[in-house]
C-alpha positions as CSV (number, residue, x, y, z in Angstrom):
1,X,-1.6,1.0,20.0
2,X,1.4,3.2,19.1
3,X,4.0,3.5,16.7
4,X,7.4,2.1,17.8
5,X,10.9,1.3,16.0
6,X,12.4,-1.9,16.6
7,X,16.0,-1.4,15.3
8,X,15.1,0.0,11.8
9,X,11.9,-1.7,11.6
10,X,8.7,0.4,12.1
11,X,5.7,-1.1,13.7
12,X,2.9,-0.7,16.2
13,X,2.7,-2.3,19.7
14,X,0.6,-2.3,22.9
15,X,1.5,-3.6,26.4
16,X,-0.8,-6.2,27.8
17,X,-1.8,-8.0,30.9
18,X,-2.7,-11.6,29.8
19,X,0.8,-13.2,30.3
20,X,1.0,-13.8,26.5
21,X,2.7,-11.7,24.0
22,X,2.1,-11.9,20.2
23,X,4.2,-11.1,17.2
24,X,2.6,-10.7,13.8
25,X,4.7,-11.3,10.8
26,X,3.2,-9.9,7.6
27,X,3.2,-11.1,3.8
28,X,5.4,-9.2,1.5
29,X,4.5,-6.8,-1.4
30,X,1.2,-6.5,-2.8
31,X,0.0,-9.4,-0.6
32,X,0.9,-7.4,2.4
33,X,-0.7,-4.4,1.0
34,X,-4.1,-6.1,0.3
35,X,-4.0,-7.7,3.8
36,X,-2.8,-4.5,5.7
37,X,-6.2,-3.5,6.9
38,X,-7.3,-7.1,8.2
39,X,-3.8,-7.5,9.9
40,X,-4.3,-4.1,11.9
41,X,-7.6,-5.5,13.0
42,X,-6.2,-8.7,14.3
43,X,-3.5,-6.7,16.0
44,X,-6.2,-4.4,17.7
45,X,-8.3,-7.5,18.4
46,X,-5.6,-9.2,20.3
47,X,-4.5,-5.9,22.1
48,X,-8.1,-5.4,23.2
49,X,-8.2,-9.1,24.6
50,X,-5.3,-7.8,26.9
51,X,-2.3,-9.4,25.1
52,X,1.0,-7.7,24.5
53,X,1.1,-7.3,20.6
54,X,3.7,-6.0,18.2
55,X,3.1,-6.0,14.4
56,X,5.9,-4.6,12.4
57,X,7.4,-4.2,8.7
58,X,10.5,-5.7,7.6
59,X,13.4,-3.4,6.4
60,X,12.5,-2.3,3.1
61,X,8.9,-2.8,3.8
62,X,6.4,-0.2,4.9
63,X,7.9,2.8,6.9
64,X,11.0,0.8,8.0
65,X,14.5,1.7,7.1
66,X,16.0,0.9,3.8
67,X,18.0,-2.1,2.8
68,X,21.5,-1.8,1.1
69,X,21.5,-2.2,-2.8
70,X,23.4,-5.5,-2.3
71,X,21.9,-6.7,0.9
72,X,20.3,-10.1,1.1
73,X,16.9,-9.0,2.0
74,X,15.7,-12.4,2.8
75,X,18.4,-13.0,5.3
76,X,17.6,-9.6,6.5
77,X,14.0,-10.2,7.0
78,X,14.5,-13.5,8.9
79,X,16.9,-11.3,11.2
80,X,14.3,-8.9,11.6
81,X,11.8,-11.4,13.0
82,X,14.7,-12.7,15.4
83,X,15.0,-8.9,16.4
84,X,11.4,-8.4,17.0
85,X,11.3,-11.8,19.1
86,X,14.0,-10.3,21.3
87,X,12.5,-7.1,21.7
88,X,9.1,-8.4,22.7
89,X,10.8,-10.7,25.3
90,X,12.8,-7.8,26.8
91,X,9.5,-5.7,26.9
92,X,7.6,-9.0,28.6
93,X,10.2,-11.2,30.0
94,X,7.7,-13.0,31.9
95,X,5.2,-13.7,29.0
96,X,4.9,-16.7,26.8
97,X,5.4,-15.6,23.2
98,X,3.4,-17.0,20.0
99,X,3.7,-15.9,16.4
100,X,0.9,-15.3,13.9
101,X,2.0,-15.2,10.3
102,X,0.7,-14.7,6.8
103,X,2.0,-16.1,3.7
104,X,6.0,-15.4,3.5
105,X,5.7,-14.2,7.2
106,X,4.9,-17.9,8.3
107,X,8.2,-19.0,6.5
108,X,10.2,-16.2,8.0
109,X,8.8,-17.0,11.6
110,X,9.4,-20.6,11.1
111,X,13.2,-19.9,10.1
112,X,13.6,-17.6,13.1
113,X,11.8,-19.9,15.4
114,X,14.2,-22.7,14.4
115,X,17.5,-20.4,15.1
116,X,16.4,-19.1,18.5
117,X,14.0,-21.6,19.9
118,X,11.7,-20.8,23.0
119,X,8.6,-20.0,20.9
120,X,5.4,-21.1,22.5
121,X,3.3,-21.2,19.5
122,X,2.8,-20.5,15.8
123,X,-0.1,-19.7,13.9
124,X,0.0,-19.9,10.0
125,X,-2.3,-18.4,7.6
126,X,-1.9,-19.9,4.0
127,X,1.8,-20.3,4.7
128,X,4.7,-20.3,2.2
129,X,6.3,-23.5,3.1
130,X,9.3,-23.8,0.8
131,X,11.8,-20.9,-0.2
132,X,12.5,-22.8,-3.4
133,X,8.9,-23.2,-4.3
134,X,8.1,-19.4,-3.6
135,X,11.1,-18.4,-5.7
136,X,9.8,-20.3,-8.7
137,X,6.2,-18.7,-7.7
138,X,7.6,-15.1,-8.0
139,X,9.7,-15.9,-11.1
140,X,6.7,-17.3,-13.0
141,X,4.5,-14.3,-12.2
142,X,7.4,-12.1,-13.5
143,X,7.5,-14.0,-16.6
144,X,3.7,-13.8,-17.2
145,X,3.6,-10.1,-16.6
146,X,7.0,-8.6,-17.7
147,X,9.0,-8.3,-20.8
148,X,12.3,-8.7,-18.9
149,X,11.7,-10.4,-15.8
150,X,15.1,-11.0,-14.7
151,X,17.5,-8.1,-15.1
152,X,21.2,-8.7,-13.3
153,X,20.0,-11.8,-11.7
154,X,17.2,-9.7,-9.7
155,X,13.5,-9.6,-10.0
156,X,10.8,-7.0,-9.2
157,X,7.3,-8.5,-9.2
158,X,4.3,-7.9,-7.0
159,X,5.8,-5.3,-5.0
160,X,8.7,-7.6,-4.0
161,X,12.4,-6.6,-4.8
162,X,14.7,-9.4,-4.9
163,X,18.3,-9.3,-5.8
164,X,20.7,-12.0,-6.8
165,X,21.9,-12.8,-3.0
166,X,18.4,-12.5,-1.9
167,X,17.0,-15.1,-4.7
168,X,19.8,-17.4,-3.6
169,X,19.0,-17.3,0.2
170,X,15.4,-17.7,-0.6
171,X,16.2,-20.8,-2.7
172,X,17.6,-22.4,0.4
173,X,15.1,-21.2,3.2
174,X,13.4,-24.5,4.0
175,X,12.9,-24.6,7.7
176,X,9.9,-27.0,7.3
177,X,12.3,-29.7,5.5
178,X,15.0,-29.3,8.0
179,X,15.2,-31.5,11.1
180,X,14.7,-28.7,13.5
181,X,12.0,-28.5,16.2
182,X,8.6,-26.6,15.7
183,X,6.8,-24.7,18.4
184,X,4.6,-27.2,20.5
185,X,1.3,-25.4,19.5
186,X,0.6,-25.0,15.8
187,X,-2.6,-23.3,14.3
188,X,-2.8,-23.9,10.5
189,X,-5.4,-22.0,8.4
190,X,-5.4,-22.9,4.8
191,X,-7.8,-21.8,1.8
192,X,-10.9,-24.0,1.8
193,X,-10.6,-27.0,-0.3
194,X,-6.9,-26.4,-1.0
195,X,-4.4,-29.4,-1.3
196,X,-2.3,-29.8,1.8
197,X,1.3,-29.3,1.3
198,X,3.0,-32.8,1.8
199,X,6.0,-31.5,3.4
200,X,4.2,-29.5,6.0
201,X,1.7,-32.3,6.6
202,X,4.5,-34.6,7.4
203,X,6.0,-32.2,9.9
204,X,2.8,-31.7,11.6
205,X,1.9,-35.5,11.9
206,X,4.6,-35.1,15.0
207,X,2.7,-36.5,18.0
208,X,4.8,-34.2,20.2
209,X,2.8,-31.1,18.6
210,X,-0.6,-29.7,19.4
211,X,-2.0,-28.9,16.1
212,X,-5.2,-27.4,15.2
213,X,-6.3,-26.8,11.5
214,X,-8.7,-24.8,10.1
215,X,-10.4,-23.7,6.6
216,X,-10.1,-20.1,5.3
217,X,-13.7,-19.5,3.9
218,X,-14.1,-17.5,0.6
219,X,-10.3,-17.2,0.1
220,X,-11.0,-15.8,-3.3
221,X,-11.9,-12.5,-1.8
222,X,-8.7,-12.2,0.3
223,X,-5.5,-11.0,-1.0
224,X,-7.1,-9.9,-4.4
225,X,-7.6,-6.2,-4.0
226,X,-7.2,-4.0,-0.8
227,X,-10.6,-2.3,-1.3
228,X,-12.3,-5.9,-1.3
229,X,-10.1,-8.0,0.7
230,X,-11.3,-8.6,4.0
231,X,-10.7,-11.3,6.7
232,X,-13.6,-13.0,7.4
233,X,-14.5,-12.4,11.3
234,X,-14.7,-16.1,12.1
235,X,-10.8,-16.1,11.2
236,X,-10.1,-13.0,13.5
237,X,-12.1,-14.8,16.4
238,X,-10.3,-18.2,15.6
239,X,-6.8,-16.5,16.0
240,X,-8.0,-14.6,19.1
241,X,-9.3,-17.8,20.8
242,X,-6.0,-19.8,19.9
243,X,-3.9,-17.1,21.2
244,X,-5.7,-16.9,24.3
245,X,-5.8,-20.5,25.1
246,X,-3.7,-21.8,28.1
247,X,-2.3,-18.3,28.7
248,X,-0.4,-18.4,32.0
249,X,-2.4,-15.9,33.7
250,X,-6.1,-14.9,33.4
251,X,-6.1,-11.5,31.7
252,X,-6.8,-8.4,33.9
253,X,-9.0,-5.6,32.7
254,X,-8.0,-5.1,29.0
255,X,-7.4,-1.7,27.4
256,X,-10.5,-0.1,25.9
257,X,-10.7,-0.7,22.3
258,X,-12.4,2.7,21.8
259,X,-9.3,4.5,22.7
260,X,-7.7,6.1,19.6
261,X,-4.2,5.0,18.7
262,X,-1.7,7.5,20.0
263,X,2.0,8.0,20.2
264,X,4.9,9.0,18.0
265,X,8.4,7.9,17.3
266,X,11.2,9.3,15.0
267,X,13.3,7.3,12.6
268,X,16.7,9.3,11.3
269,X,17.3,8.6,7.5
270,X,20.0,10.0,5.4
271,X,19.1,13.9,5.1
272,X,16.3,13.7,7.1
273,X,14.2,12.7,10.4
274,X,10.9,10.9,9.8
275,X,8.3,11.2,12.5
276,X,5.5,8.6,12.6
277,X,2.5,10.2,14.3
278,X,-1.2,10.8,14.3
279,X,-2.2,14.2,12.8
280,X,-4.0,16.3,15.4
281,X,-7.4,17.2,14.2
282,X,-11.2,16.2,14.5
283,X,-10.4,12.5,13.7
284,X,-6.8,11.0,14.0
285,X,-5.1,10.6,10.8
286,X,-1.8,8.5,10.5
287,X,1.1,10.2,8.9
288,X,4.8,10.5,8.4
289,X,6.6,14.0,8.4
290,X,9.9,13.6,6.4
291,X,11.6,16.7,7.9
292,X,14.8,17.5,5.5
293,X,17.7,18.3,7.5
294,X,18.6,21.1,4.8
295,X,15.3,22.5,4.3
296,X,15.1,26.2,3.3
297,X,12.8,28.4,4.8
298,X,9.9,29.5,2.3
299,X,10.4,26.4,0.2
300,X,6.8,24.6,-0.4
301,X,6.4,21.3,1.2
302,X,5.3,18.4,-0.6
303,X,2.2,16.2,0.4
304,X,1.8,12.8,-1.0
305,X,-1.9,12.1,-1.5
306,X,-3.3,8.7,-1.4
307,X,-7.0,7.2,-1.5
308,X,-8.5,3.9,-2.1
309,X,-6.3,0.8,-1.7
310,X,-3.0,2.7,-1.4
311,X,-1.5,3.1,2.0
312,X,0.7,5.9,2.8
313,X,3.7,3.9,1.6
314,X,2.2,3.5,-1.8
315,X,2.8,0.6,-4.1
316,X,6.4,-0.7,-3.8
317,X,6.9,1.9,-1.2
318,X,6.8,4.6,-3.9
319,X,5.9,7.3,-1.3
320,X,8.5,6.2,1.2
321,X,11.2,6.4,-1.5
322,X,10.3,9.8,-3.1
323,X,10.0,11.2,0.5
324,X,13.5,10.5,1.3
325,X,14.8,11.5,-2.0
326,X,13.2,14.8,-1.6
327,X,14.6,15.0,1.8
328,X,18.1,14.7,0.3
329,X,17.4,17.7,-1.8
330,X,16.1,19.7,0.9
331,X,12.3,19.4,0.7
332,X,10.2,18.4,3.5
333,X,7.3,16.0,2.9
334,X,4.3,14.5,4.6
335,X,2.7,11.2,3.5
336,X,-0.6,10.3,5.4
337,X,-3.4,8.0,5.1
338,X,-7.1,9.2,4.8
339,X,-9.6,7.7,7.3
340,X,-10.5,4.2,6.4
341,X,-7.1,3.6,4.7
342,X,-3.7,2.2,6.0
343,X,-3.0,2.9,9.4
344,X,-5.7,5.6,10.1
345,X,-8.9,4.7,11.9
346,X,-12.2,3.9,10.1
347,X,-14.6,6.6,9.4
348,X,-17.8,6.8,11.6
349,X,-20.0,3.8,10.7
350,X,-17.3,2.2,8.8
351,X,-18.2,4.3,5.8
352,X,-15.9,3.8,2.7
353,X,-12.6,5.5,3.0
354,X,-14.0,8.7,0.6
355,X,-17.5,8.4,-0.2
356,X,-17.8,12.0,-0.7
357,X,-15.2,14.8,-2.0
358,X,-15.9,16.5,1.5
359,X,-14.5,13.6,3.1
360,X,-11.2,13.9,1.3
361,X,-11.0,17.5,1.4
362,X,-11.3,17.4,5.3
363,X,-8.5,14.8,5.3
364,X,-6.1,16.8,3.1
365,X,-7.1,20.0,4.8
366,X,-6.1,18.6,8.1
367,X,-2.6,17.5,6.6
368,X,-2.0,21.0,5.1
369,X,-3.0,22.7,8.5
370,X,-0.5,20.4,10.3
371,X,2.2,21.4,8.1
372,X,1.4,25.1,8.4
373,X,1.8,24.8,12.2
374,X,5.4,23.6,11.4
375,X,6.1,26.6,9.4
376,X,5.0,25.7,5.9
377,X,2.6,28.0,4.0
378,X,2.9,26.8,0.4
379,X,2.3,23.1,-0.7
380,X,2.8,20.8,-3.8
381,X,0.5,17.9,-3.9
382,X,1.6,14.6,-5.6
383,X,-1.0,12.2,-6.0
384,X,-1.3,8.6,-7.6
385,X,-4.4,7.0,-9.3
386,X,-7.5,8.2,-7.3
387,X,-5.3,10.3,-5.1
388,X,-4.2,12.1,-8.1
389,X,-8.0,12.8,-8.6
390,X,-8.6,14.0,-5.2
391,X,-5.4,16.3,-5.4
392,X,-6.6,17.9,-8.6
393,X,-9.8,18.8,-6.8
394,X,-8.2,20.0,-3.7
395,X,-5.8,22.2,-5.7
396,X,-8.8,24.1,-7.1
397,X,-10.1,25.0,-3.7
398,X,-7.2,25.7,-1.3
399,X,-5.2,28.7,-2.2
400,X,-2.1,27.2,-0.2
401,X,-1.6,24.7,-3.1
402,X,0.9,26.3,-5.6
403,X,1.5,22.8,-7.8
404,X,0.4,19.3,-8.3
405,X,1.9,16.3,-9.9
406,X,-0.9,13.9,-11.0
407,X,0.3,10.2,-11.5
408,X,-2.0,7.7,-13.6
409,X,-5.1,9.5,-12.7
410,X,-8.3,7.9,-14.1
411,X,-10.4,11.0,-13.9
412,X,-9.9,14.7,-13.0
413,X,-13.3,16.0,-11.8
414,X,-14.6,14.3,-8.8
415,X,-18.4,13.6,-8.5
416,X,-20.4,12.0,-5.5
417,X,-22.8,10.6,-8.0
418,X,-23.3,6.8,-8.2
419,X,-22.3,6.9,-11.8
420,X,-18.7,7.9,-10.8
421,X,-18.5,4.7,-8.8
422,X,-19.5,2.7,-11.9
423,X,-16.4,3.8,-13.7
424,X,-14.2,2.9,-10.6
425,X,-15.7,-0.3,-9.6
426,X,-16.1,-1.5,-13.3
427,X,-12.1,-1.0,-13.8
428,X,-11.5,-2.8,-10.5
429,X,-13.4,-5.9,-11.4
430,X,-12.0,-6.1,-14.9
431,X,-8.6,-6.0,-13.4
432,X,-9.3,-9.2,-11.6
433,X,-10.1,-10.8,-14.9
434,X,-6.8,-9.5,-16.3
435,X,-4.6,-10.4,-13.2
436,X,-2.5,-13.5,-14.1
437,X,-1.9,-14.2,-10.6
438,X,-5.9,-14.9,-10.0
439,X,-5.5,-17.4,-13.1
440,X,-2.4,-19.0,-11.7
441,X,-4.2,-19.5,-8.4
442,X,-6.9,-21.1,-10.4
443,X,-4.7,-23.6,-12.1
444,X,-2.7,-24.4,-8.9
445,X,-5.9,-25.1,-6.9
446,X,-5.6,-22.2,-4.4
447,X,-8.6,-20.8,-6.3
448,X,-11.4,-22.7,-8.2
449,X,-12.8,-21.2,-11.3
450,X,-16.2,-20.8,-9.5
451,X,-14.8,-19.0,-6.8
452,X,-13.0,-16.6,-9.0
453,X,-16.4,-15.9,-11.0
454,X,-18.2,-15.5,-7.9
455,X,-15.7,-12.9,-6.9
456,X,-16.0,-10.9,-10.3
457,X,-19.7,-11.1,-10.3
458,X,-20.1,-10.0,-6.7
459,X,-18.0,-6.9,-7.3
460,X,-20.0,-6.3,-10.5
461,X,-23.0,-6.4,-8.8
462,X,-22.0,-3.5,-6.6
463,X,-22.3,-1.4,-9.7
464,X,-25.1,-0.1,-11.8
465,X,-25.1,-0.3,-15.4
466,X,-25.0,3.8,-16.2
467,X,-23.0,4.2,-19.5
468,X,-19.6,4.9,-18.5
469,X,-18.6,6.8,-21.6
470,X,-21.4,9.3,-21.0
471,X,-20.0,9.9,-17.5
472,X,-16.5,10.3,-18.7
473,X,-17.2,12.7,-21.3
474,X,-18.8,14.8,-18.6
475,X,-15.6,14.5,-16.5
476,X,-13.3,15.5,-19.2
477,X,-15.3,18.7,-20.1
478,X,-15.6,19.8,-16.4
479,X,-12.0,19.1,-15.6
480,X,-10.5,20.9,-18.8
481,X,-12.3,24.1,-17.9
482,X,-11.1,23.7,-14.3
483,X,-7.5,23.3,-15.3
484,X,-7.6,26.3,-17.7
485,X,-9.1,28.4,-15.4
486,X,-6.8,27.6,-12.7
487,X,-3.6,29.1,-10.9
488,X,-1.8,26.0,-10.1
489,X,0.8,24.5,-12.4
490,X,0.1,20.8,-13.0
491,X,2.1,17.8,-14.3
492,X,0.4,14.7,-15.4
493,X,2.3,11.4,-15.4
494,X,1.3,8.2,-17.1
495,X,2.8,4.8,-18.0
496,X,2.3,4.1,-21.7
497,X,1.0,0.8,-20.7
498,X,-1.5,2.2,-18.2
499,X,-5.0,1.0,-18.7
500,X,-6.3,4.6,-18.8
501,X,-4.4,5.4,-21.9
502,X,-7.2,4.4,-24.0
503,X,-9.7,6.6,-22.4
504,X,-7.5,9.4,-22.8
505,X,-7.3,8.7,-26.6
506,X,-11.0,8.8,-26.8
507,X,-10.9,12.7,-26.0
508,X,-7.3,13.6,-27.0
509,X,-6.2,12.2,-30.3
510,X,-2.5,12.7,-29.1
511,X,-2.5,13.2,-25.6
512,X,1.4,14.3,-25.3
513,X,0.7,17.4,-27.2
514,X,-2.8,18.2,-26.5
515,X,-2.6,18.0,-22.7
516,X,-0.4,21.0,-22.9
517,X,-2.0,23.0,-25.9
518,X,-5.6,22.5,-24.8
519,X,-5.4,22.1,-20.9
520,X,-2.3,24.1,-20.3
521,X,-0.6,21.0,-18.2
522,X,2.8,19.4,-18.8
523,X,2.5,15.7,-19.4
524,X,5.0,12.8,-19.1
525,X,4.5,9.3,-20.8
526,X,6.8,6.8,-19.3
527,X,7.8,4.0,-21.9
528,X,6.9,0.3,-21.0
529,X,5.2,1.3,-17.8
530,X,2.2,0.0,-16.4
531,X,-0.4,1.8,-14.1
532,X,0.7,0.6,-10.8
533,X,4.4,1.0,-11.2
534,X,4.9,-2.3,-9.5
535,X,8.6,-2.8,-11.1
536,X,11.3,-1.2,-9.0
537,X,13.0,0.2,-12.2
538,X,9.6,1.7,-12.9
539,X,9.4,3.6,-9.7
540,X,12.9,4.7,-9.8
541,X,12.4,6.4,-13.3
542,X,9.2,7.9,-11.8
543,X,10.9,9.2,-8.7
544,X,13.7,10.6,-11.0
545,X,11.2,12.3,-13.3
546,X,9.4,14.0,-10.5
547,X,12.4,15.2,-8.6
548,X,13.7,16.6,-12.0
549,X,10.7,18.8,-11.9
550,X,10.6,19.6,-8.3
551,X,14.1,21.2,-7.9
552,X,15.7,23.5,-7.3
553,X,13.3,24.4,-4.7
554,X,13.5,28.4,-5.1
555,X,13.2,28.3,-8.8
556,X,10.3,25.9,-8.3
557,X,8.5,28.1,-5.8
558,X,8.8,30.8,-8.3
559,X,7.4,28.7,-11.4
560,X,4.5,27.3,-9.1
561,X,3.4,30.8,-8.5
562,X,2.6,31.6,-12.2
563,X,-0.7,31.1,-13.6
564,X,0.3,29.1,-16.7
565,X,-3.3,29.1,-18.3
566,X,-4.1,32.8,-17.8
567,X,-4.2,33.7,-21.4
568,X,-6.2,30.4,-22.5
569,X,-9.8,31.1,-23.2
570,X,-12.3,28.4,-21.8
571,X,-14.7,28.7,-25.0
572,X,-11.9,28.2,-27.5
573,X,-10.6,25.1,-25.6
574,X,-14.0,23.8,-25.6
575,X,-14.3,24.2,-29.3
576,X,-11.1,22.8,-29.9
577,X,-12.0,19.4,-28.0
578,X,-11.9,16.5,-30.4
579,X,-15.2,14.8,-31.1
580,X,-15.7,11.5,-29.7
581,X,-16.6,10.3,-33.2
582,X,-13.8,11.7,-34.9
583,X,-10.8,9.5,-36.0
584,X,-7.7,9.5,-34.0
585,X,-5.1,11.6,-35.7
586,X,-2.4,9.5,-33.7
587,X,-1.5,7.6,-30.6
588,X,0.5,8.1,-27.7
589,X,3.8,6.4,-28.0
């Protein structure tokens, strides 16, 4: 498959020979992020079967173009589906067209199909049936998780930003209630044991429709966390079988699934041109170079580093928005996916995305090498969560790195020992317990308490019980020495509601001041902000804080060339570290 632009929507597509075209309509926000790898595997599976396939991101999602501030995003997303249908029909005019949707993608697909007609089939995975009910659902989550859930008539929750016009439009989006025709072939996949929606059930009772129903097994492990969210092979096979049934022509020889995804395309944005491409190297890595129109030769390029569950777009498109804001200020950037994450192929043997530091080092080095071929020789790394941890370790090893901005890092020093994975996995399964959406799913019947407990226990059993505190003490001691002996200016950013603040306070009585005094790094603590920056306002404040410290570019380059910690003695720092048993002198505000 290769990257493509459909209007302002970025996506992937491949031309098939089966006589059937397939449009994949994704979920929104965090649900889309959690399902991304599974969604790509479905697309590749259908492509390997010889079908013409297009999967895309709506405007304001993924790498697609931005929406206007006051634009009705819900109406825009339905129009994006209609544009994608028209584009597919122009590319494959003699092929039947079916749509596969997930969650909100089902609602948008049904609305678009009702307006256009001439759709041969619709497959729905856990569909959002009612726009009004979905609006209530999002508002409820916002009220459970935020102090001010509705600001100016808009909400920002679970990576989904809806202004007042969008909320009003969502309230009226009821394609299954309206007396409009549905495609003749329907595949409905719902969580095993879930109560069927009455409105949808009545519509599907129409004898003119050929309806196939199926259960989604073990739904508790899907749309929960991108590290653990895997679509069962049986569902992928079911979708492939359903799409292939009654195809107009027998498929010819299908393209080989072993061929790497290739190609590139460019998306003009204000102040820059973005190139979506695979980075050349020993293994293909997908990335987006945001080339600033007003870039000054000699300025450092910014590399946005991610690992774990966060793809190159970041939570709520954090990296996309940051890259485009940097371009307006003359700074070129690259956001990319390490192997096994986002749009990059898996590692050999389907190993975890970064099992060893050498994995991440090779991927980031390939990204820096690519930018160096484009004329850049100095780099600033910006990393989030475990990506910040990787950036910290890369900066100590690659002399081309002159600065780093670490956001919400759980640790600093990287170790390949199993104990490191204990801390990471333990935090992740505890996050499942704290997530109100999981408990809401329990109370609404989409997830039984037993399934939720099983999911938590399953993740817990993947860890050993090495004392986490001892491991973290070792991390801190090593990371302090590494930073103070380093040559790279470092900024650290945290939300003051970040889960990791408690860990910091075990080692630094007052992190705000002791980070700079003991480690030689600058720190920023953002008020009323959680670890994931899921609210739009939090992301905007973070981007503003980052840009304030990244410009002007020339003075930035001069500042980043300095060794801020050259006069700090490591032995004195080690002696000044507060004892774990000493009482805290204060707390971060």
